[in-house]
C-alpha positions in Angstrom: 0.2 0.1 -0.3 1.4 3.2 -0.9 2.1 6.1 2.0 -0.6 8.7 2.3 0.3 12.4 2.5 -1.3 14.1 5.2 -2.3 17.7 3.4 -2.0 19.9 6.8 1.4 18.3 6.9 2.6 19.3 3.5 1.5 23.0 4.0 3.0 23.4 7.6 6.8 22.1 6.0 6.3 24.5 3.1 5.5 27.6 5.3 8.2 26.6 7.5 10.8 26.9 5.0 9.2 29.9 3.9 8.5 28.7 0.5 5.5 29.7 -1.8 3.8 27.2 -4.1 5.8 28.5 -6.8 9.1 28.2 -5.2 7.9 24.8 -4.1 7.2 24.0 -7.7 10.7 25.1 -9.1 12.5 22.9 -6.2 11.1 19.9 -7.3 9.5 20.2 -11.1 6.2 19.3 -9.5 3.5 22.0 -11.0 1.9 24.3 -9.0 -1.7 22.7 -9.7 -0.5 19.3 -8.4 1.2 21.0 -5.3 -2.0 22.8 -4.8 -4.1 19.6 -4.9 -2.0 18.2 -2.4 -2.3 20.6 0.0 -6.2 20.4 -0.3 -6.5 16.6 -0.3 -7.6 16.5 -3.8 -4.9 14.7 -5.0 -2.2 11.9 -3.7 1.6 12.1 -4.3 2.9 8.8 -5.1 6.3 7.3 -3.4 8.9 8.9 -5.7 6.8 12.5 -5.4 6.8 12.1 -1.8 10.6 11.6 -1.6 10.9 14.6 -4.0 8.9 16.9 -1.3 10.9 15.9 1.7 14.1 16.5 0.1 13.1 20.0 -1.0 11.5 21.0 2.3 14.2 19.2 4.2 12.0 17.0 6.1 11.9 13.2 6.7 8.9 11.7 4.7 7.5 10.5 8.0 6.6 14.2 8.6 4.3 14.6 5.5 3.0 11.3 6.7 2.1 12.0 10.3 -1.4 12.8 11.8 -2.9 15.8 11.1 -2.3 19.3 12.5 -4.3 22.2 13.2 -2.7 25.7 11.9 -1.7 28.6 14.6 -4.8 31.1 13.7 -2.8 34.5 13.0 -5.4 36.2 15.4 -4.0 34.1 18.2 -0.4 35.4 17.8 0.9 38.9 19.2 2.7 39.1 16.4 4.7 43.0 16.4 3.9 45.7 13.4 2.0 42.8 12.2 0.9 44.6 9.0 4.7 45.1 8.1 5.1 41.7 8.2 5.6 40.0 4.7 3.1 37.0 4.8 5.8 34.6 4.1 7.9 35.3 7.5 4.6 35.7 9.4 3.6 31.8 8.3 7.3 30.7 8.8 7.0 31.9 12.2 3.9 30.4 12.9 5.0 26.8 11.3 8.1 27.1 13.2 5.9 27.5 16.4 3.4 24.9 15.3 6.7 22.4 15.4 7.7 23.3 18.9 4.2 22.8 20.0 4.4 19.3 18.7 7.8 19.2 20.7 6.0 20.5 23.9 3.0 17.7 23.4 6.0 15.5 23.4 7.5 16.5 26.5 4.0 16.6 28.4 3.2 13.1 27.6 6.5 12.0 29.6 6.9 15.1 32.4 4.8 16.7 35.2 5.5 20.4 33.9 4.4 23.0 36.3 0.8 24.3 36.1 0.4 27.6 34.4 -0.2 30.6 36.6 -0.3 33.6 34.6 -3.5 35.8 35.6 -5.8 37.0 33.1 -5.9 40.7 33.6 -7.5 42.7 30.7 -9.3 45.1 32.6 -6.1 46.5 34.8 -3.9 49.4 33.3 -0.3 48.0 32.5 1.2 49.4 35.6 -1.5 47.8 38.1 -1.3 44.5 36.1 2.3 44.3 36.4 2.3 45.2 40.2 -0.3 42.2 40.6 1.7 39.6 38.8 4.9 40.7 40.9 2.6 40.5 44.2 1.0 37.2 43.0 4.7 35.6 42.3 5.9 36.7 45.6 8.9 39.1 43.9 8.3 42.0 46.1 10.1 45.0 44.3 13.5 43.1 43.9 15.2 42.6 40.4 14.5 39.5 38.6 17.6 37.4 38.3 16.3 35.0 35.9 13.3 36.0 33.8 12.9 32.7 31.5 13.1 30.8 35.1 10.7 32.7 36.6 8.4 32.2 33.5 8.8 28.4 33.6 8.3 27.9 37.1 4.8 29.6 36.7 4.0 27.3 33.9 5.1 29.4 30.9 6.3 26.9 27.8 9.5 29.3 26.3 11.0 28.0 23.2 13.3 29.5 20.9 12.4 30.9 17.5 14.0 29.2 14.7 17.2 30.9 12.9 15.3 31.8 9.8 12.7 34.0 11.8 15.6 36.5 12.6 13.0 39.6 11.7 10.5 38.1 14.3 11.3 39.6 18.0 9.2 37.3 19.4 5.5 36.0 19.8 3.1 34.4 22.6 0.2 32.4 22.5 -2.2 30.4 24.5 -2.5 26.7 23.0 -4.8 24.3 24.8 -4.8 26.3 27.8 -1.4 26.8 28.2 0.5 29.7 27.5 3.6 30.0 25.4 6.4 32.5 24.7 8.6 32.3 21.5 11.6 34.2 21.5 14.4 35.4 19.4 18.0 34.3 20.2 19.9 36.3 18.4 18.8 39.6 20.7 21.1 40.8 23.7 20.5 39.4 26.9 19.1 42.5 28.2 16.7 42.8 25.3 15.4 38.8 25.5 14.6 39.6 29.3 12.5 42.7 27.8 10.9 40.9 25.0 9.8 37.9 27.3 8.4 40.6 29.7 6.4 42.2 26.9 5.2 38.9 25.8 3.6 38.0 29.4 2.1 41.4 29.1 0.4 40.4 26.0 -0.5 37.2 28.0 -1.9 38.7 31.1 -3.4 41.8 29.4 -4.9 40.3 26.1 -5.1 36.5 27.0 -7.5 34.3 25.0 -10.6 36.8 24.6 -8.7 39.9 22.9 -6.5 39.7 19.7 -3.2 41.2 20.8 -2.7 43.2 17.7 -1.9 46.9 16.7 -0.4 49.7 18.5 -2.3 50.2 21.4 -1.5 46.4 22.2 2.0 46.5 21.6 2.3 50.1 23.8 0.4 48.3 26.7 2.6 45.4 26.4 5.8 47.7 26.3 4.6 49.3 29.6 3.9 46.0 31.7 7.2 44.6 30.7 8.8 48.1 32.1 6.9 48.1 35.3 7.3 44.2 35.8 11.4 44.5 35.3 11.5 47.8 37.0 8.9 48.5 39.6 8.0 51.9 40.6 9.1 51.6 44.2 12.4 49.5 43.7 13.2 52.0 41.2 12.7 55.2 43.1 14.2 53.5 46.3 17.5 53.6 43.9 17.4 57.7 44.1 18.0 58.2 40.3 16.6 61.6 39.9 18.3 63.6 37.4 20.6 60.6 36.5 24.1 60.8 35.1 24.8 58.4 32.0 27.3 56.6 34.9 24.4 56.3 36.9 22.0 54.7 34.2 24.7 52.4 33.3 25.2 50.9 36.9 21.2 50.9 37.5 20.9 48.7 34.7 23.3 46.2 36.1 20.8 46.0 38.9 17.8 45.6 36.8 19.2 43.6 34.3 17.9 45.8 31.2 19.1 47.5 28.6 20.5 51.1 29.2 17.6 52.7 27.0 15.1 51.0 28.5 16.0 52.2 32.1 16.2 55.8 30.7 12.7 55.6 29.2 11.3 54.0 32.5 13.0 56.9 34.7 11.5 59.6 32.1 7.7 57.8 32.4 8.4 57.9 36.5 9.1 61.7 36.2 12.5 61.4 37.8 14.2 62.8 34.8 12.8 66.0 32.9 12.5 65.6 28.8 15.7 67.8 28.3 17.5 65.3 30.6 15.8 62.2 28.8 16.9 63.4 25.5 20.5 64.5 26.5 20.8 60.9 28.1 19.3 59.2 25.0 22.1 61.1 22.6 25.2 60.3 24.9 24.3 56.6 25.6 23.7 56.6 22.0 27.3 57.8 21.3 28.6 54.9 23.5 26.5 52.3 21.6 23.7 51.9 23.6 21.2 52.3 20.7 21.9 49.5 18.6 22.9 47.0 21.5 24.3 46.8 24.8 28.2 46.9 25.2 29.6 44.5 27.8 25.9 43.3 28.2 24.6 40.2 30.2 24.8 36.6 28.9 21.5 35.7 26.9 19.0 33.5 29.3 17.9 30.1 28.3 15.7 27.6 29.2 16.1 25.7 32.4 12.9 23.8 32.0 14.2 22.4 28.3 17.7 21.9 29.8 16.4 19.4 32.9 13.9 17.6 30.4 17.1 16.7 28.1 19.2 15.5 31.2 16.3 13.6 32.5 15.9 11.9 29.0 19.6 11.3 28.4 19.7 9.4 31.8 17.0 7.5 30.6 18.8 6.3 27.5 16.8 8.7 25.3 19.0 11.0 23.0 18.0 13.9 21.0 18.0 11.8 17.4 15.0 9.7 19.4 13.0 12.6 19.9 13.6 14.1 16.5 12.2 10.4 15.3 9.3 10.5 17.3 8.4 13.8 16.0 9.6 12.9 12.4 12.2 15.7 12.2 15.8 16.1 12.3 17.9 16.7 15.0 19.0 20.0 13.3 15.5 21.1 13.3 14.9 20.1 16.7 17.7 22.1 17.9 16.3 25.4 16.1 13.3 25.4 18.9 15.2 24.5 22.1 17.8 27.4 22.5 20.2 25.1 21.0 20.7 22.7 24.1 20.9 19.7 22.2 24.1 18.4 20.7 23.9 18.0 16.9 25.2 15.0 14.7 25.2 12.4 17.9 25.6 9.4 16.2 22.9 6.4 16.6 20.1 6.7 18.9 17.2 6.9 16.5 15.6 3.6 17.0 15.8 3.8 21.1 12.5 4.2 22.4 12.7 3.5 26.1 9.6 5.0 28.0 9.0 6.3 31.7 6.0 4.7 32.9 5.1 7.7 35.0 5.8 11.1 34.6 8.2 12.7 37.0 7.7 16.1 37.9 10.0 19.0 36.8 11.1 21.2 39.8 12.2 24.5 39.0 13.7 27.5 40.9 12.5 30.5 39.4 
């Protein structure tokens, strides 16, 4: 019996590679008409055609034959400046996220993850919402040492965005009741923390009941992130009134944020004048802080995924095993997990040991 293509899998793989039907046609020699028929289930490709599709899409044939997948709706995602994003870029990020969701489902079948604890506060202003979340999570007014660990300890599933999605800063969504954040790993450590807090803002303020798009939603998420990472009382206690560049650079080390982000926060809190804000921005820009963070902090990674891979290795389950279960390559797997799995390990693809229970993962925020 000939293998049967799953139409949604072909569409997912094509979008994951950022290819249009025309581009896939050029890469395979298969007509656009036939490819469209395959994706809509009106026609089934033969075994040789399946092999050609898998080759062009850099996916195992098994990926195209696996169970049906539901696409992530555009309205479920907090894309920034969505009107400026090309459809191909948006689709690539959505499809990459969908593959990460398949991995997340695989992990949740084997481990007991922290329960989601992200409140929905759509009626609160961003500053108040940030204070409520900080209080609920027992953070007080202190700086947050590890933003990603904090999120994961409260049930947020955090994955990395594939390298091909470099023009997408980050995005978030709820999927089957669980909150997810996808982060671009090419940003500085400070920017990555702010992006994570920004996406938490979308989850808290916009949740499942409001489309998280548009300038207003982005401004709200930015205000939430600033208040969450740099709480009002904590910043006021630092006595940064009319702060100089040196004091801003010292303060950014305390709050582990970008120099420009702290400067903006000081202005919002009325600790520096409009003139002082402009002066600080000019001086910081001259020092290279507008485009980056000279001498910045290391990029944060996922504690949860690191513990998962350590536990699996102890159980004899290799990255190749996981990739084989998901019908993807180890290289593809690595794209979604902050590069935490070694690429090119020999063997292991046929080892399929399973845990009989789901061990809980303990995370320290």
